[in-house]
N, C-alpha and C positions, 0 to 999 in steps of 0.2 A: 484552604488548599492543603491537602495532605502532601507530605514530602517523601520522596524516595531518594536514598543516598547513592544509588548506583544506577548505571544505565544498561539496560538489557537489549541488546539488539534482538537474534534464527539466533558365439555362444548361442544359447537358445533364446529366441525372442520372447518366448512365454515368460521366462524368468524376469526379463526387463519389465514387462507389463505388470507382472505380479508385484515387483518391487515398488511400482508406482501406485498400486491399487489397494482395494479394500481387504486383500488377504492379510495386510499388516495390522488388522484390528486386534490381533493378539489372542492368546489362550494360555492355558497352563497344562503341565503334564507332571506325572509323578517324579520324573527324573530331572526336572528343570528347577533350578534353585530359586527363581523369582516368580512372583505372581503378577500377572498383568494388572497394572493400575492405570486406568484411563486418564485420571487427573494428572498423572505425572508426564504425560506425553508431550505437552508443550515445552517442557524443559529439555527433553531429549531430542525433539524434532530438529533443531538446527544442526546438531551433530549427526543425526541420522541423514539429513540432506547432504551434508558434506561427505559422509562415507558413501552414500548412494552415488554421488557424482564421481567420486574416486573409483568406485567399482565399475560404473559404466564406462568411464574413460579407459580403465584397464582392459575392459572387454574390447573396446575399439582398437586398442594397441596390440591386443593379443598378449598382454603381460600377465601371465598366470600367477607370478609371485605377488604382484600388486593386487590381483583379484583376491588371493588368499588373505593378504594383510587387511584389506578393507572389509571383506566379509567377516573376518574374525573380529574386527573392531565392532561391526554391527551386532554380532552375537553377544559380545561382551557388554555392549551398551543396552541391548534389549534381548536378554536370554529367552524371553517368553514369546518372541516374534517368530512365526513359522517361515516367513519369506527370507529373513536373514539366515535362518538355519538351512533353508533349501539352497540358497545361493552359495553359502559356505560349503555345503556338500558338493556342489558343482565345481567350485574352485579346487577343493581337495582332490576330487576325482581327476581333474586335469593335472594336478601335481603328483598324481600316482601315489596317493595315500589312501588306499581303499578302505582300510579299517575305520579310520576317523571319518572318511567321507560317508560311509554307510551309517555310522553312529549319528551323524548330523542329519542325514536324510530321514532316519527313523524318527528322530526328535521332531523334524519338520512335519512329518505325517501325524504324529501324536498331538502336535500343537495345532493342527488344522489344515495343513497343506495336503489335501486328499484327492487331488485329481490324478487318479491312477493312470489313466490313459496318457496324460501329459508326461508323467514321470517315466513311464515305460518307453515312450518314444523320444525322450530327450537325448540328443546326441552327446550332451556333456557327460553322460554316464556310459559312454561306449566302452571305457576301460574296465567297468565293473558290472555291466548289465548281464554278463553270463554267470556271475557268481550266485550261488544258491541264496545267500542272504538278500541280495538285491531283489530276487524274485519273491522272497518272503515279505519284503517291505512293500512291494507293489500289491501283493495279496492283502496286506494289512490295510493299505490305503483303500482298497475296494471294500473291505469289510467295514471300515470306519466311516466311509463316505456317507454323508447325510445324518450321521449320529451327532448328538450334542457333544461339545467339547468340555470336559470337566473343568470347572472353575470359570468358564466363560459365559456370562449371562446372555440370555436372549434379549435383544433390544426391543423394548415395547414402549408404546406411548405413555407419557405421564398425563393423566387426566386431571385437568385443572378446573376448579370451579371458578367461573368468571367473577372477577372482582376480588378474588382471594390471592393467596400466595402458593405457588407450587415449587417444591424443592426437588430438583432433578437428582437422580442417582445414577450409578453406573449402569443400571438397567434401562435407562432412557437416553443414554448418550454414547456414541461411538466416536472414535478418533480416526480421521482419514489422513493417512500419511502422504497421500498424493497431494492433497490440497492444504494440509496444515490447519484444518478446521475440526472443531467438535461438530458433530451432526446430532441434533437433538430432536426428539419426537415429543411434541406437546399437542394435546387436543383439549380445547376449552369446552366446557359443558355448562349449561344453564339457560335460562330464559333470556333470549337476546331481543325480545320485543322492546323497542326503544320507548314506547309511550309511558309505561309505568316508571321509567327511570327519570322522568322529567322532574318529579318532586324531589327525588334524591339529589339530582344535579342542582336544583334551585336552592336546596337547604344545606349545601356544603358548609362545613365549619370554617373554611377560610373566609376572611373578611370580604364582603362584596366589593369594596373598593379595589381589592387586589385581583378581582375576577370580573371585570366589566363585561366580559363576553357571556357570563353565565345566563342572564335572562334570555338572550337570543338562542343559545343552544338548548336551554330548557324548553322554550316555546317550540322549537323544531322537533325535539323529542316528544313533546306532548301531542303534537299533530301528526307524528309518525313519519316525518319527512327526513329526519336525520338518522344516520346509521348507528350513532353511539359508539362506545368503545368496546362493545362485546367482541371478543376474539383478539383484541389488541394485547400485546405483551410489553412489559417494562422490565429492563435490566439495569442494575446499578453495579459499577465496578470500582467503587471506592469504599466498600464496606459500610455503606450508609452514611458517609460523611456529608454528601450532598444528595439527599434522598427526596425523590418526588413524592408529594402528598397525594397518593393515588386515591385517597378518599374523595377527592374532588372530581374524580372521573369514574363514575359507577361502571362496573364490569371490566375496568382495566386490570389485567392480571399481572402480578409480580412474579418473575422467575428468579429463584434463588438457587445457590449451589450449596452442597452439604459441607460438613466440617472437613471431610477428607479432601475435598477440592481446595478449600481455603488453606489447608496444610501445605499444599504445593503452590499457593499463590495463583490458582487457576481462576480466581474471582476478581483479579485486580488488573488495572490498567487497560491496555487496548483490547477490544473485543475480538473473539475468535470462535464464534458459535453461529452456525447456520440452523435454521428451523424449517422443517417440512410444513406443508400446508400453507394456507393463505392468512397470514397475520401481519398487522402493522406492528413493527418492532422498534421501540424507542429505547434509547439507553444513554447513560452519561457516566463520566468519571471526572472527579475534580481532584486531580493529582498532578504532580510535577516531579521531574528528576532534578534534584538540587544537590549542590556540593560538587566542587571540582569544576573543570573547564567544560564539561559536557552537560551543563544544566540546560533544561528545556521543558516545555510543556508536553503533555501527551500528544497534542496535535502536531507540534513540530517533530517530535520523535517519529510519528507515523509517516511524515513526509520524507524523512531521510533514511528510512529503513525500507529497502525495496520490497521485502516480504510483507512488511506491515502495510505499505501503500497498496500493494496488490490485494491484500486481505480487505482493507477498508473499501476498496472499489467493489469487490465481490459482495460485501455486505450491503453496500449502497444500492447495488443492482439486484438485491434480493429482499426488498421491502424494509430495509433497516435504515435508520438515521440516528447518528450518535452526536452527542453534544459535549464539548470540552471548553473549559476556560483557557484563554490565551496566557494567563498569569503574567510573567515578566517578559513575554515575547512580543508584546504589543502594548502601546499606550504611553501616556505622558510620563509615568513613573518608571518606565523601562528604558531600554536603549533605543526605543522607537519600534519600528516594524522589523523584526529580525527573522521572520518566516522566509524560507527560500522560494516559496511559490504559493499559488492558490490551488486548492482542490475542492471539488464539490462533495468529496467522500464524507465530510463531517461538517458540523456547524460550530463555529468558534465564537465565543463571547469575549468581549472586552472585560478584563479584570480577573479576579481569582475566585476563591470558593463562592459557590452559590450564584455566580453571575450567569451560569448556564440555565438556572431554573426558569426564568421567564420564557425563554425560547423553548425549553422542554415542555412547559405547560402549554404554550401556544401550539406546539405540534400535536399534543394530545387532544386539545380542544378542536384543532383543525380536523384531525382524524374522526372525531365524534360528529363533526358538522357535515361531512359529505353525505349526500343522499345515497341510499343503498346501491342503486345501479352504478353510480360513479365509483364508489369505494370498491365494489366488487370488480369493476373493470380495471381499476388501478392495481389491486392486489393480484388479479389474474395475470396481468402483464408484468408483475414484479417491479412496479414503478413507484411504490410509495415513497422511497427515499428521494428520488428526483422530484416528485410532485410536491412534497413538503418543502424541499429546498427552493423550488420555484415560487411557491406561494409565500413563504416567509420573506423572500427577497422582493417579490412583486408587490407586496402590501406594506412594506416598511414606509415610514413617514418620508414624504418628499418624492416617493415613487408613485405618481398618480396616473401614469399611462404606460402603454407598452413602449413608447418612445423613451420615457424615463428609464424603464427597465433595461434598455439596451445601452445604458451609460454607467459610469462609475458609481452613480448614486446607489445602485442596487447591489454592488459587488465589492464591499470593503474586505480587507483581510479578516477582520474580526468585527462583530456586531455589538453595538451598545444598546442596552435595554431601553434607553430613552427614545430610541427610534422605532420601537416596536409598537404597532397599533393592532392589538389583538382583536378588537371588534371588527376592524377592517379585514383582518385575516380570516376570521370564521365566516364572515359574510361572503367573502370571495370564494372560500371553499364550498359553502353551501350552495352557491349559485353555479358551481361547475357541473356541467353535464357530461355524460360518458363520451360523447363525440368531441368534447373539448379538451380531453386529456392530451397534453403535448408529448411528443417523442423526446428521446434523449439522444445526444450526439455522442457517437463513438469516433474517436480520432486515431489516425495512423500517420506516421511519417513515411512519405513515399520514397521508395528507392527503385527507379526504373532506368531503362537504357537511355531514355531521353532526358532523365533528370536523376543521375546517380547521386547518392549521398556522399558528400566529401567531408567527413568529420576528421578533425585534427587528431593526431596520435600522441598520447602522453609521452613525454621525454623527447621524442623525435621532433615534434612540432611546437612544443612549449615545455618549459622546465617545471613540470609538475607531474606527480605520479597518478593523479586522479583523472578520470574521464570527464567528458562534458555532460553526459546524460545523468541527471539527478533522479528522474522519476519518469516512468513510462507505464501508464495504465490507459484503458480505453477512454477515460473521462478526464485525464490530466497528464500532461507531458511537460517536463521542466528541464532546462538546460543551464549549465554554468558556462558562460562565454569565456573560454580560455584561449581560443585560437587567436592568431595575430592579425587577421584581416580587419580592415576598417569596416567592411560590410559583410554580413553573413546572410545567405539566402537558404530558405527551407521550403519544402513543398509538403503540404498536409492534405489528407483526404478525410472528409467528414461524411459519416453515414448516420442513419437513424437506427436506433434499437428500441425495443426488442425486434421490431419488424423493419426491414429495409424498405423505405418508401421512396421510389424513384421520383415522385413528384414533390418531395419535401423541399422547402426553401431554407437556406442557411444564412445566418448573419455573423460576420466576424467583426469584433469591436475591441479596441484598446480600452481597458477598464482600469488600468493602473500604470503609472510611469509616464514617460515622455512620448506622447503620441506622434510627435514630429520625427522621432527616430524610427518609426515603423511605416513600412509600405505594404499594403495588402492588394495584390494584383492577380489577374489571371495568370496561370502558369506559362512560362516560356516553353515553347516546343510542344505543348499539349493543345489539342483541338477540341472544340465543342465542350469546353469546360470553363467554368468561372467560379468565383467564390460563392455565389448564390446557389450554384448547383452542387457545391460541396468540395471543390478542388481549389485551393488557394496557395499562392506563392507569398511567403512572408519574408521580407528583407529588413534586417535590423542594422541600423547605422550605429556602429560600436564606438565611434570616435569620442563623443562627449557623454557617453552613457555612464552614469554613476549609481543609478537605482534600478530596481527590478522593473521589467516590462511584463504586464499581465494582459493577455488576450483572452476574451471569452468568445466561445462559439455556441450559437443557439440554433435550434431547428424548430420549424413549425410545419404542420401538415394542414390539409384542407379543413378549415373550421376551427383551428386552434390558434392560440397565441404562441410566441416563441417561448420555449420551455426552459428547463434547468440548464445552466451553463456548463460546458466543459471548458477546461482552461489549458492554455499554452503559456508557459513562463520562460523568459530569458533573463538570467541573473548574472550581472557582472560581478567580479570578485570585489567586494567592498574595499579591501585593503590596497587594491591596485590603483595607481595613478598613471594613466597612459598619455603619451604624446604622439600625435600624428602630424604629418605635414599636410599642406594644402591638397595634395593628390591622394591622400589616404595612406601614405607609407608610414609604417610604425617606426618611430624614432627611439622610444624608450619606454620601459615599464619600471616604475618605482614601486617596489614592494615593501618599503620601510614603514608604510602606514603612519606618516607623520601626523595625520588628522585623528588617529586613534579610533577609527571606526571599528565597530564590532564585526567579527567574522566568525561564523559558525565553524568550529574545528573540523567538522565533517566536510565542509565546503573547501576550506583551505587552511593550512597551518601557517603561522607567522614565519616570515623569513626576513633576513636583514639586508638584502642586496637590491641593487638596481641594475637592470640590464639595458645596455645601450647597443643599438642595432646598426650594422654596417652593410652597405650595398655596393655592387659594382656600377659601372657607368650606365649599364642598361637597366638598372633598378632591381636586379636580382639579389636576393638576400645572401650575403656571404657568411654571416654569423653575428655574434654579439659578445660584448665585453661585460663582464660582471664586476661591479664595484661595490665596495662597502665603505661607508663614510667618505665617499668621493674618491677612494683609491682603488685602482684596478686590482682585482685578485685572481681573475681567471679569464680565459678566452675560450669561446665555444664555436663550433661549426654551425651551419644552418640547421643541421639535423641533431644538434644537442650533444655531440661529443666534445669533451674538453681537449683543447689543443695542447700537446706536450712539447712538440718541437715544430719549428717552421723552416721552410725552405728559404733561400736567399731572397726570392721574390715576395716573401711574406705569406705564401700559401701554406696550409698545414702539411707537415711531413709525418708526424706521428700524432695520433689522437687516442683518447681513452674513453670508453663508455662510462657513464656515471649512473649511479643508482641513488634515488632520493628516498630518504627515510627520516622518521622523527627522532629527535633527541630531547632530553630534558631541557626545559627553559633555563636560561642562564641565571635567573634570579632564584631558582629552586623554589618556586611558588606553586604549591599543589593546586591552587585555584586557577592557574594559567595553563593554557595548552602547551604541549611540547612544540619545539621549533622544527622547521624543516631544514635538513642539511643534505649533503650529498657526499658519496664516496666513489672512488675510482673502481672500475671492475676489471678491465683488461686493456692492453695497449695493442694498437694495430700498426 
């Protein structure tokens, strides 16, 4: 397992669309001090997104000063980007700085923003559009439109010989600032007739005992019924630390990145590259963030970074499946299972370096074993990631039927190699027919007039600055249960993708945690809907919950089994100890973590207090008393303000809002997270 010692987390309507889109792919001009470097873009993208949001918010407020400040920041960050130049020109025009505005506009045109009609009709330039120089710039845009941009390469496919290695360059890869992905063009060439590959597959240099599936795949290749690995791509993002032996999979093509990409770290850690065409894309990274309180595996990092989680979901639904070791996040030698949720976006192995290899090999063998029509159907529908997830889970030891598959047996947080039955896996894949490819579940939290979402508000409804939603993607949703209620109810809608199948059947199952704490029922107030048709009301009993609850949602169409799971997770804060009375009224929350349970610092920072709750005779919450070491230190209202003065009857006379923020831990240990504290803001 390789180690990383730091944690890396990220007017005119035409402009807004341009700022979101492919015009940000970059260019160079003679007067611009920096040359566009596609491999640098992941490093600047988080700041770009922050500035973009600031710019759009300034537009909505009509705050021209903030527009100028944020667009200037964008130009300084990315001087080679035409869209930031254009937006800065618009902001300067609003600020009545015509000379500088037209300088920026000309630079935008030279850098590639050449829609003369849009520039000419843009109301943002109303203060300068009668100036001769503005008309000259419009004429320049017309003249340059369609011409190559100096220094900006044309994006062309990289032609890869099947079974070899192709190194991408800046001419094969573009960066999309809208999505935060590299977009690569790769075309594989060579003889993809599987029959001649049988001998190569059978004579692989890896020991036969380590490849028990080899005779079966070789036989299928020989008879021409298996598709083989022609067109499949493999990527490694730990610089060869845990490298797949591609020699064992004839025609499996390795995709590598050049030295200039490695200089920027564009070849490390979580993946961020989409590929055109129909390829099975397999990848792995055996790395972890170690040192300090934010240690974690790549897999846990992806779960707790909203951008990364969304990216992993997009890759998963674009024929990619990635493999990561759990490292210290799971297993007997760790603190147990410290993952905050389950996701199908990646496949996680128990252990550290190289434990991902058996599953990566199984996925490659599985892809080779599909019959051609089945593989083509999977790739065309962009379902290779979900299909491999389904098969690897469906064929693990102890999962002998679809009934077994719908239980916890098939859905652990991390997978142990001892439970992998690769022969069973490839046989299952080879037997799959095109009409048996199962759909994928897309999940959504329902907010309707009949069932409005009632999510607690940080600070007001509970003393913590973080929200309850940890993760939201179409295939995984996770909550940290911070609200005070004894029971929480949610309504979810499940649909099938990539096609919406109105006849699909859904199954909702608890696959992790205390099933007795979960109720899955038809939604209250909704008609003609039930869990099997895709609409389910989930009620969680919070009172005695100490561990994560994982629900898996499956879908099947006519002729298929239930396919890959999508997950819903409810995570209690591990450091909390709650007390409820018989009627479900919260009496106290002890945050002192006397049991010393591990809590991810992104989930909650440690705090040294216990809150004791008070109610009136009707049972309405009045507020709570905060104690430290058994001694009262502060009193709060039901909405989280600190009580400064009381009336004679004990009701609050003056209150002050508080702000929660981290401070260095009291023992000054760099390996421990900061502690949560609070400060007063203002008095009412």
